[in-house]
C-alpha positions, 0 to 999 in steps of 0.5 A, spaced: 332 516 187 332 523 189 339 525 191 337 529 197 333 522 199 340 518 198 343 523 202 338 522 208 339 515 207 347 515 207 347 520 214 342 515 217 346 509 216 352 512 219 349 514 225 350 510 232 345 509 237 347 514 241 348 519 236 340 518 234 338 519 241 342 525 242 339 528 235 332 526 238 333 530 244 335 536 240 329 535 236 324 535 242 322 542 241 320 541 234 317 534 234 312 531 239 314 526 244 309 521 241 313 521 234 320 521 237 318 515 241 316 512 234 323 514 231 327 508 231 333 510 226 335 517 223 331 516 217 325 516 221 327 522 224 328 525 218 322 523 215 318 527 220 322 533 219 320 533 212 313 532 213 313 538 218 316 542 213 322 543 218 327 540 212 327 539 205 332 539 199 332 547 199 333 548 207 338 544 209 340 548 215 337 544 220 340 538 218 347 541 218 346 544 225 344 537 228 350 534 224 355 539 227 352 538 234 355 531 233 361 533 231 361 528 225 365 532 220 365 526 215 357 527 215 358 534 214 362 533 208 357 529 205 352 535 206 357 540 203 357 535 197 350 535 196 349 542 197 355 544 192 351 539 187 344 542 188 347 549 187 350 547 180 344 544 178 339 550 180 336 551 173 334 558 171 327 557 172 328 555 179 332 562 180 326 566 178 322 562 182 326 564 188 327 571 186 319 571 186 319 568 193 323 574 195 318 579 192 312 576 195 315 576 202 317 583 201 310 586 199 304 581 200 304 582 207 297 580 211 294 578 204 299 572 204 293 568 207 288 569 201 294 568 196 296 561 200 288 559 199 289 561 191 295 556 191 290 551 194 294 551 201 289 548 206 286 552 212 289 547 216 296 548 214 295 555 214 293 555 221 300 551 222 304 556 219 301 561 223 302 557 230 309 556 227 311 563 226 306 567 231 310 574 230 314 573 224 310 575 218 315 574 213 316 567 215 309 566 215 309 568 207 315 564 206 313 558 209 306 558 205 310 558 199 315 553 201 308 549 203 305 550 196 312 548 192 313 542 196 306 540 195 305 542 188 311 540 184 308 539 178 306 546 177 310 551 181 312 556 176 313 563 176 307 564 171 303 560 176 304 565 182 303 571 177 296 568 175 295 567 183 297 574 185 292 577 180 286 573 182 287 576 189 288 583 186 295 583 188 297 586 181 302 591 183 306 585 186 305 581 180 308 587 176 314 587 180 315 580 179 314 580 171 319 586 171 324 583 175 324 577 170 324 582 164 330 585 167 334 578 169 333 576 161 335 583 159 341 582 163 342 575 161 342 577 154 347 583 154 352 579 158 352 573 153 348 568 157 352 569 163 350 569 171 345 574 172 344 579 178 337 579 182 334 586 181 332 589 187 325 591 187 325 595 194 328 601 190 322 602 187 318 601 193 322 603 199 329 605 202 330 598 205 334 593 202 331 587 199 330 580 203 336 576 203 333 570 207 333 563 203 327 560 201 
């Protein structure tokens, strides 16, 4: 079973009825009333949050916030162990994908809808993203990429993103990603395969800092 699902099962099993009630109260602004009424255990609540892209294995901030509100240090320790293991297992391909997400968020702007459609994100999900982040363009872009990644696990590669960008005539952004990949590989080779640092593309495009927002 997916280690993240194992974690959610474990957390759910450790919640008391009163703690579940408190979590449901805390999620009122995120989950509709009817869905909350159907929640009978922690796993039910986590499943709804997963379906609404509020929670996934790369974004555990909400789970941490909920557990901290319960003052459940034992459950937070389980989350810490999961995150440490996930970070250790992150592949080079995943790191490159995260870097590509950052570049797209920095440079695509209002063209994100066209890119999302090219990545086969449905219009319904695009509308939901706009509603969720009405005044935050960067988060609209990032959320569309998260939705694509979560729904197309079999083909979520940097090369696929580059092809989609070029199909949308966003060639400059595609070039930025390919340049960043090449710089990473050269850096890795020169350091003997050690850890690499992400090259900031903002130095080529503007004076601002590169995005440090988690994907």
